[in-house]
C-alpha positions, 0 to 999 in steps of 0.5 A: 510506537505506531509506524507509518509503514508507507511513505515516499521520498525523493527517490520515488519519481512522484515525490520531492520529500527529503528524508530529513523532512520526512523524519522530522514530520514523523518525530512531530507526529510521534510515529516511526516511519518506513520509506517504501519507494516506488518500483513499477516496471514499464510504467507508461509516460515519461516518469520512470518508477524504477530505482537502483536498490543498492544506491537506495540502501547506500544513501539511506542505510545510515539513517535506519534505526528503531524509528526508521525502516527501509522498504519498497512498494512494488507495482503488481502487474502480470508478467513482471513477477520475476523481475520484481522478485530479483529486485527484492533480492538486491537489498535487505529490505525491511518491508515489501508492499505490493500494490495495483497501480496499473490495469492493462498497462494503463495508469489508474491515476488518469480518467482516460484509463476508465473511458468507455468502461463500465464501473463494475467491469473495471472494478471486477478486473482490478480485484481479480488481478489483485487476488491473482498477484497476491498469490503469485508474488511470494516476495511481498509482505503487505497488500497496499491500499486495496481502495486505490482505484477509488482515488481517481475513478470518475464514477458517481460513487467510486467507493468499494461498496463491499455489497456489490463486489463481495465475492471478488473482495473476499477472493482478495482477502482470502489470498492475503490470509492464505499466503500469510501476508498482511492487509494495509489500512491506507489512511490517506482517504480516512478523512472522508466519511463515505470512504470510511463507511465503505471500508468498514465492511471490507476490514470487518470481513478480513477479520471474519475470515481470519485476518488479524493484522494490518499495517498503517500507511499514509502513502505520504509524498509530502511531510504534512501527510506523514501519519495523516488520519492515524487517530481515525485509523487507531479507532477503526482498528480497535473497533474491528479487533485488528492489530497494527504491525510493521516489519523489520528485516521482512519479519512482522513486529507489533506496534506498541 
């Protein structure tokens, strides 16, 4: 069974999806599911992207099964590593995703974060921080959505463009491989032809450098997004020789 290894229920500050609705959607899609609630320390603005791990486990552990795992998506930011490592120890998470959501403590969701900044400058910092954090954060299993910055960056062509950032992206990919982590293929943007085209050389290079495994994650915050674009993702991974996996008790397992 394929697993959607990246989803957010109402425990995450930016989601109102109930566990029951998420599980029903996963059953309709014929996939397993991992809840990966948001943890971002000191997030700017009014929303708190912090939750109590013991309460999360107590609320959902009875739902955990062969078709549902419980995880966390941790925002990677310099200076938060110790707090994040301690957080992970407080519950028996199945999967820990590490993701970049902030740069210079500014939310990449907002266009003003990019104001007055050249695209290459921002992207270079994004990849540099990402590579550093992957190496520093031994507590993560998966690097989430390498293309997150492309979702909201207000540039004419916000895509990764491997040819423009090859050395920086290679540093990220090598960090993932050399620390025995796994790269996520986030399926949220795979419906865009341009996004798909620009992601191919990134994941082809991952394979070339020795990467063999990916998790598939929709990053769903609503039931309709569960397993979004998974058919495209299956073709994508098959063509590049990559194998979908998920995690149970922090151990990688193949998706059948």
